[in-house]
N, C-alpha and C positions, 0 to 999 in steps of 0.2 A: 303491498310490500314497500318498505322503504329503503332507499339507498343507504348504505352504512358509510359514514365518512371517518376516517381515522384521524385521531387527534394526537398531538405529541404526547399526551399522558398516556396515551394507550400502548405506547412503543415498550417492548421487553427487550432488553440487551443481554447477550451473552459475551464470554470472553472465550477466545479461540486461540490455541496456539498451533503455529505451522512451522515444520521443520523444513527449511529451505535446502537441505543437503541434497545435491544432486538434481535439483529442479531447474527447469528452463525458465529463464526470468520472465518472459512475457505470458507465460502461462500461469506462472505464480502470480504476477501482477494482476492478471485478469481477474482471477479467482479472489484475491484480497480485495480489489475494488468491487466486486460483486457483494461481498461480505460487508464491506464499509457502507456501501449504499443500501443495502437491505433488499435487493432485488428478488431475493429468493423467498421472501416472506408472502405469506397469503395476503396480508392486508398492506402491501406496498403502496406507497403514495409518492410521486415524483417531486413533490413540493415539501416534504419533510425529511429530516434525517433519521431514517428508520433503520440503520446498519448496526452491527455489533462491533465490540472491540476486537482487533485483531494483533497478535503477538507473533512476530515472525523472527525465528532463531536460525542460528548458522547462515546469516547473509553472506558470509565471506565463502562459502561453498557453492554459490548458484553458478548455473552454466549458461553459456551463450552459445547460439548456434551460428555456423557459418565463421566468417571473419570478422563478427562484430566486436570481438575483444580488442582488435587493432584498429578496426575501420569507424566504428561508432564512435562519434564525437560530441559532447556536451559544450553548448556555447553559452557564455555569459557576457555581458557588457556592463563596464563601470559607469559609463553615462558620460565619460570624457571622449574627446576625440582620439581615435587610436586605441580606445580602451576594451577592444574585443579580447576576450581569453577563451582559449581552447582547451578542452581536456579530454583525452581518450578514456574509454571505459577501463581499459587495462590499468591506467595510472590512477584512476578514482578508485578502483577495487583496492589498489594497494595502500591508499591513503585513507578512504573512507567508505568499505563496502555497503554500510547501512544507507548511504547516500544513493546508491545504485538502485536499490530495492524502492526506497522512498520517490525517487523521480519516476521511475516506471509506473507506480501505483498512481502518483499525482496526475501523471498524463492521461489515465483512464477515468478520472473523476470529472464531475462537472467543474467549469471555470468559473465559480460564482462563490459567494458568501457560504452557501451551502456546502460546497465541494471542500472549501477550506476547513469548515467545521468537521466534515467526515474525515479528513486527513489527521486531525488531531487524535482520532481513536486507533491510529496505527503506532505501534511501537515496533522498532527493527533493532535487533542485537546481532552482533557478527558472532558471537561466541554461542554455546548450547545453553547458557544460564540466563535466566530473566528474573527480575525481582517482583513477578505480579504472581505468587503462589498463593497470595490469600484471596484473590478473585477467583480461585479455584477453576482455572481454565480448561476447557476441553480441548484435547488433541484432534486436529483435523487434518487429514491425509488429501493431499491434493492429487 
């Protein structure tokens, strides 16, 4: 019996739509990261991008548990002395709710070229509409 090796040409990708209305951010992000990575597939290989395309709608309606809305802070640095910038989740949700979901998913993917390639298959929209009807995405409940 021979060991079957999965190749990039063997990967079959689907499109999924996830409605984030009322879902907890971390639980949503872990499920999305699992789909983007392809870990639920039988022929999973850690060195290949096996994942599916994921479309998240209603990102503005996600929930956070505890006091994270006021206490969780995102950090950036401009590279210049004194260039530290801090932003709370509450402020980021008001300005750009898609970025909150994208940052949560990004933290759960590999920190490599492969992880960045996986993140490109994620589309996040703050409202209930998305322009990907032609791909015939399946609705997925989390």
